[in-house]
C-alpha positions as CSV (number, residue, x, y, z in Angstrom):
1,M,35.7,-7.7,-28.5
2,G,33.1,-7.1,-25.0
3,Q,30.6,-7.5,-23.2
4,S,27.0,-6.3,-23.1
5,I,23.8,-6.5,-21.1
6,E,20.4,-4.8,-21.9
7,F,18.0,-4.4,-19.0
8,D,14.2,-2.9,-19.4
9,V,13.6,-0.1,-16.6
10,R,10.1,1.4,-15.6
11,D,10.8,4.5,-13.6
12,P,7.9,5.9,-11.1
13,T,6.6,8.1,-13.4
14,L,6.1,5.0,-15.5
15,V,9.1,6.1,-18.4
16,E,10.3,3.4,-19.8
17,C,13.3,2.5,-21.2
18,R,15.8,0.5,-22.5
19,V,19.2,0.8,-20.5
20,T,22.2,-0.8,-22.3
21,F,26.1,-1.6,-20.5
22,V,28.7,-2.7,-22.2
23,K,32.0,-3.4,-21.3
24,S,35.2,-3.6,-23.5
25,G,38.3,-4.2,-22.7
26,D,39.0,-1.1,-19.1
27,N,36.3,0.8,-20.9
28,L,32.3,0.9,-19.6
29,S,29.9,2.3,-21.5
30,V,26.2,3.1,-20.4
31,F,23.4,4.1,-22.7
32,C,19.6,4.8,-21.7
33,T,17.3,5.6,-24.0
34,C,14.9,8.0,-22.0
35,E,15.0,11.8,-23.0
36,M,18.3,12.3,-21.2
37,G,19.4,9.9,-22.4
38,R,19.6,10.5,-25.8
39,R,20.8,13.2,-24.9
40,Q,23.7,11.7,-23.5
41,Q,22.8,14.0,-20.2
42,Y,22.3,12.3,-16.8
43,C,19.6,10.1,-16.4
44,A,18.8,8.3,-13.6
45,H,18.4,5.4,-14.6
46,R,21.9,3.9,-15.6
47,L,22.6,5.3,-12.2
48,D,20.5,3.0,-10.3
49,I,21.2,-0.4,-11.8
50,L,25.0,1.4,-11.1
51,R,24.1,1.4,-7.4
52,G,22.9,-1.5,-7.3
53,D,18.8,-0.7,-7.4
54,T,17.3,-2.8,-9.5
55,S,13.7,-2.3,-8.9
56,G,13.0,-0.6,-12.0
57,I,14.2,-3.2,-14.5
58,V,11.0,-4.9,-15.7
59,S,12.9,-7.5,-17.5
60,D,13.6,-11.0,-16.5
61,N,17.0,-10.4,-17.0
62,V,17.3,-9.0,-13.2
63,A,20.4,-11.5,-12.2
64,E,22.5,-10.6,-14.4
65,A,22.4,-6.6,-12.9
66,A,24.9,-7.8,-9.9
67,S,27.9,-8.0,-12.8
68,I,27.1,-4.0,-13.5
69,G,28.5,-3.4,-10.3
70,Q,32.0,-4.6,-11.1
71,W,32.8,-4.1,-14.7
72,A,32.1,-0.3,-13.6
73,V,34.9,-0.7,-10.8
74,G,38.3,0.9,-12.8
75,T,36.3,2.8,-15.1
76,D,35.9,6.8,-15.5
77,V,32.1,5.7,-15.1
78,Y,33.2,4.2,-11.7
79,S,35.6,7.7,-10.7
80,A,32.6,9.8,-12.0
81,M,30.0,7.6,-9.8
82,L,32.4,8.3,-6.4
83,E,32.3,12.4,-6.9
84,I,28.6,11.9,-7.8
85,E,28.2,10.6,-4.5
86,Q,30.9,12.7,-2.3
87,C,28.6,15.9,-4.1
88,E,25.6,14.0,-2.6
89,H,27.4,13.8,0.7
90,R,28.3,17.2,0.6
91,A,25.1,18.9,-0.2
92,A,22.7,16.2,2.2
93,E,25.3,18.2,4.9
94,A,24.8,21.1,3.6
95,D,21.1,21.4,3.7
96,R,21.4,19.7,7.5
97,R,23.1,23.0,8.5
98,L,21.1,25.0,6.8
99,D,18.8,23.9,8.2
100,E,19.8,24.4,11.7
101,A,21.0,28.1,10.8
102,K,17.5,29.1,10.2
103,L,16.0,26.6,13.8
104,R,18.8,29.2,15.1
105,L,17.6,32.6,13.5
106,G,13.8,31.7,14.3
107,V,14.7,30.8,18.0
108,A,16.9,34.2,17.9
109,M,13.5,36.3,16.4
110,R,11.9,35.4,19.2
111,D,13.9,36.4,22.0
C-alpha cells in the first residue's frame, strides 16, 4: 500500500482545486481536480508543488509539501520534470538570442 497527501490549492486566477500525490514503490501518481487535470493534461498546480512552490496551497498541511520533491526522485514524473526544465532553459535562451537578433536588425536598418 502507498502513501498519499492531498492539498487544497488556489491559483492567482482564484481557481480552487485539490492536488493529490500517491506514492507506491517507485511510482508517483499526481492528480488535480482543475480542468486541465481532469483532462489528464499538464497543470501548473501539480508542477508548482513538485518544484517546492507552496504559495498556492490553502489547506493547513503546507509543511507536508516538503516531502513531495523526494517522493518524485527516481520516478518517471521526475524524468519528465527534468525534461521540462531543460526545455524551458532552451526556450529562455532562444528568446534571449531572438531579442538580440532583433536589436541587431534594428541597428542594421538605421545605417
